N, C-alpha and C positions, 0 to 999 in steps of 0.2 A: 413399717411393723415389729414391736416389741417382738422376744423372742420368749415364751413362754418355758416352763420345766418338762409340758407333752410334748409341745413343737420340738424341743430337742433332742429328746427321745427316736421321735419320729423321723424325724431329719438326719439322725446316727443310721439307723438302719438302712434309710434312702439313699446315702451317701456311701454305705457300705458297698462290697463285693458283692455282686448277685444279690443286693438289699436283702443281705440275710445276715444275725450276729450271730455267733455261737457262743452258749452261755452267760446265764447270769453275770459271770464276772467279769466278762470281757465288755459287755454290757456297761457295767457298773465304769469300768476304769476310763470306757470312752468318754462316760458322759463327765468324769471325774477331772480328765485331762482339758474338756470343752470349759471347765468353768477354771482351771487351774492353770491355765497355756492360753487356751482360747480366747478370750476374754470374756466370757460371757460370767463372769465374778458376780453381778448380783444374783445369780441363783445359788448363791452359795448357802444362804439362810435357810433357799428349801427347800435344798437339799440335804442340808446339814451331814458333811460326811464326818465319818465316827472309824478309828481303828476296829477293825475283827477280823474273821479267823483267817480272810484271805487278802488283807491287806485294806485301804480305804474302802469305806461302805456306806452306802445310803438305801435303807430301805422302801423311802421314797422310790426308788426304781423300778423297784417290782410294784407298787403302788400302780405307776401311772401306767407300766407295760400290761396290766390287766385289765385298767381302764380301758387302753385303747382297743383290746381286745375284747372287750362287752360292748365296747362300739364299733366293731369288726374293721378295722383299722390295721392292727394289728395280729397276725397267728402266733402262736407260740404252741413249740410240738417238742416234745420230749425225747429223748435219745437215750438208750444203754448206755454205758461207760465202763471201764473194769474197775473193781473192787479200787477204795483208797489204800486198801493194804499193799498193792499192784504200783503208787504210785513211785515213776521217773521220772524224769524233765524230758525224756523223750517223749513221752504222752504228755506232756504238760497239758497243749491245745483238747485235749481227750479227756484230760482230770478235774478243768477247772471247773470245782464246782462250789455255788456259792450260798447255801446254805445248810441246817439240817436235815430236812426232806430229802434235800439230793443227793449228802451224801448216804442216808437211810436206805435210799432206793439206788443209789448210782445211776442217776439219770442224769443228764443236763440238759437247759434248757436253750429250744432254735427261736429265734426272733427273728419273724420276715412279715413281709405288707401284705396284706390281703389286697381282693380286687380295688376295694373301695382304696385301702390303703395307697392303693400305687398310682388312685388319682389325685388325690387327697397333697398326699406328700410333694411332688413337684407343683403343685397350688401355692402352698405355703412357702416351699423354699425359693419361686419367682416374686413372689410378695415381700420375701425378706428387701432388705439395703444390700449392695453391693458388696460394701464393708463386712457386713454377718457372712453372706456368701461365703467371702474368703476367707473367712475365719474357720468356717465349719469344714469348708473344702482344704484348708490347710493342716490342720488338725488330722482330719481323714487321710488324706494322704500323707502321712508323717507315719502316724500308729493303727490306723484300721487294720492294714495288711502282714502288720508281727505276728510272728508267732508266738500262741499264748506266752510261752517260755520268754521269749523277750520281752513281751508287752509288761509281764510282771515285775522281771528283770528290771524295767526303768523306772517304773513306779516305785519298787522299791529301793533304788539305790538315790533316787533322786526326793521321794516323797517318805521319807525315812519316820517320822514321827507316827505313820498310819501305819509301819507293819508292828508294834509292841503287841500287839496280840494273834496275831497270823499263827496258825498253824505251820506252815511250809515256809517261813521265812528261811530258816537254816539253808532249805532245798532250794531255793532261789535264790542267794544272795552268799556269796565265795566271800571265804574268811578270810582276813587279813592279810597272813600269810600268802594265800595263792595270789590276790592282784597284788601283793610287793613282788611276788615272783613273774608275773605276769608282766606290770613293768618294769622289771629291774633283772630279764632274764640271766646275766651274766656273773651276776653274784651270787655265791653258794653262801645262807642265811639260814641259822641253827633256828629252828620252832620254838624252840626252848626260851630263844632269847624273846620272840613275842610274848610265852605266855608270862615271863618273868616280868616283864612293862606290864602286864595288865589288861593288853591286846585280846589275847587267846583265852577260854576259861579260866577262870582261875585256880591257886595252887594254896597249897597250906603254907603258913607260915616258916617251917620249916623245910619244908621242900624249895623255897624260895631262899631261903640263905644257902641253903645246898647249891643250888644251881647258879645262885649272881656270884659265889665263892669259884665254883668252876669256870664260869665265863671268862672273870676275872683273871684266872689261873692262864688260861690259856689263848688271852689275850698279852698280857704283860709277860709271859713267860717263854722262852725258846724251847 
C-alpha cells in the first residue's frame, strides 16, 4: 500500500501517545520529520514545506486535518493558552501556536481520532508494508514524546534554512557563545571576541577596531 499525505497525518495521530497531538506546530513538525528523516520523501512535493513563523511549515497539513475532520475521522478541539506576550520556554508546549488565527485568539488546536478514526487508522496501519510501519514507528518513538521545546530545538538546529522567518528563533536556539561555553566549560571566553569575529550581533567599524585593539593588547602584553 502506498502511503498518501492523508494516511501519514492520520497515522501520526494514531501512533501518538493517547492518540492525540497537541498543537498544529507539533503536528506539522512530525510530518516534516517523517518526510526528511522517515523515508517518505516522495511526499515532499505534496506538502511543499517552507520557512514560516514557527520554522518549517506546510499549509497542506491544516487542509488535510480539516478534510479528515469533515470526514469524521479526526476531531479538532481548541484549548486556551497564555498570551504570546507571556511566552517562555518553560511553557513552550502550551505556547506552540501555528498561525495568525491562533495568535489572535490565544488558542491551540488539539488533534485526536474520532470513533470512526480509531477504526480506520489501525486498518490503514496494518495494510502498510512492514518497512513503512517500521519507518513511522521509528520517527514516532524518537520525536513524538519530546517536549515542545525539545522538538523545536531539534528541528531548528538541524534544519536551519527553514528558520529564516521564525518569530521565536532566538528563543529556541542558543547563541554561539552559550553553545561554546557548554562544550568547553573550563575555558573563560570573552563575549566580545565572538562579536568581533562576526558570530554575535554586528557592531560598528569603530567599535570593532577598538575591541580588536584591546584584545590584541590583552593577548600579547603582560
